[in-house]
Legacy VTK file of the C-alpha trace (Angstrom):
# vtk DataFile Version 3.0
C-alpha trace
ASCII
DATASET POLYDATA
POINTS 93 float
48.892 10.721 -75.390
47.228 7.319 -75.352
43.562 7.054 -74.500
42.161 4.184 -72.463
38.701 3.175 -71.421
37.995 3.128 -67.690
38.217 -0.684 -67.695
41.552 -0.662 -69.525
42.932 1.984 -67.173
41.882 -0.046 -64.114
43.418 -3.207 -65.564
46.681 -1.353 -66.230
46.691 0.033 -62.685
46.100 -3.423 -61.192
48.780 -4.992 -63.423
51.410 -2.420 -62.441
50.532 -2.282 -58.753
50.833 -4.924 -56.070
47.050 -5.269 -55.884
46.736 -7.994 -58.488
47.165 -10.887 -56.023
44.543 -9.367 -53.713
42.111 -8.904 -56.598
42.631 -12.573 -57.525
41.965 -13.650 -53.945
38.776 -11.596 -53.692
37.508 -12.877 -57.039
38.343 -16.444 -56.032
36.350 -16.088 -52.815
33.399 -14.467 -54.587
33.359 -16.911 -57.512
34.250 -20.064 -55.525
30.836 -21.684 -55.957
30.899 -21.005 -59.684
34.363 -22.613 -59.963
33.872 -25.738 -57.812
30.109 -26.178 -57.705
27.461 -25.774 -55.036
28.246 -28.926 -53.017
31.967 -28.325 -52.557
31.409 -24.610 -51.899
28.829 -25.453 -49.235
31.298 -27.565 -47.235
34.410 -25.404 -47.536
34.819 -22.883 -44.727
37.576 -20.652 -46.072
39.413 -20.139 -49.331
42.660 -18.198 -49.125
45.197 -17.365 -51.836
48.745 -16.319 -50.977
51.819 -16.420 -53.227
49.943 -18.590 -55.754
49.136 -21.195 -53.079
45.443 -21.892 -52.661
44.500 -22.903 -49.104
41.111 -24.523 -48.594
39.648 -25.277 -45.173
36.940 -27.872 -44.614
35.676 -29.882 -41.646
34.489 -32.771 -43.825
37.142 -35.516 -43.900
35.775 -37.128 -47.071
35.828 -33.792 -48.915
39.338 -33.096 -47.667
40.495 -36.421 -49.081
38.666 -35.851 -52.377
40.184 -32.383 -52.766
43.670 -33.751 -52.141
43.144 -36.462 -54.763
41.879 -33.988 -57.347
44.441 -31.289 -56.536
45.827 -30.884 -60.070
42.371 -30.819 -61.659
41.180 -28.146 -59.232
44.280 -26.015 -59.823
43.696 -26.326 -63.571
40.002 -25.400 -63.146
40.847 -22.252 -61.158
43.507 -21.188 -63.658
41.124 -21.834 -66.537
38.455 -19.746 -64.810
40.893 -16.822 -64.478
42.415 -17.467 -67.928
45.898 -17.143 -66.439
48.078 -18.933 -63.912
46.816 -17.767 -60.538
47.379 -20.981 -58.530
50.493 -23.157 -58.642
49.909 -25.247 -55.510
47.068 -26.135 -53.182
46.823 -27.012 -49.480
43.738 -28.557 -47.884
43.216 -28.194 -44.156
LINES 1 94
93 0 1 2 3 4 5 6 7 8 9 10 11 12 13 14 15 16 17 18 19 20 21 22 23 24 25 26 27 28 29 30 31 32 33 34 35 36 37 38 39 40 41 42 43 44 45 46 47 48 49 50 51 52 53 54 55 56 57 58 59 60 61 62 63 64 65 66 67 68 69 70 71 72 73 74 75 76 77 78 79 80 81 82 83 84 85 86 87 88 89 90 91 92
């Protein structure tokens, strides 16, 4: 019988269940400021992750445009933060 630490057991449970995408979404929302910085986090209303598509909502037109221009860099930054491919596409609203 294999022995696992509590952390390893939780990671195995999350990997084998359908909770992994929800865990990624919750972490993304909680760590958003750390990923994008204080200024961008301040002006984004919602961050939503579904089927590896990151949806960001902002009321600031200039930020919306900037996010669209830097789409690939932001996707890469999120994936680097998670150390795996969590986001494949991004939509800014």
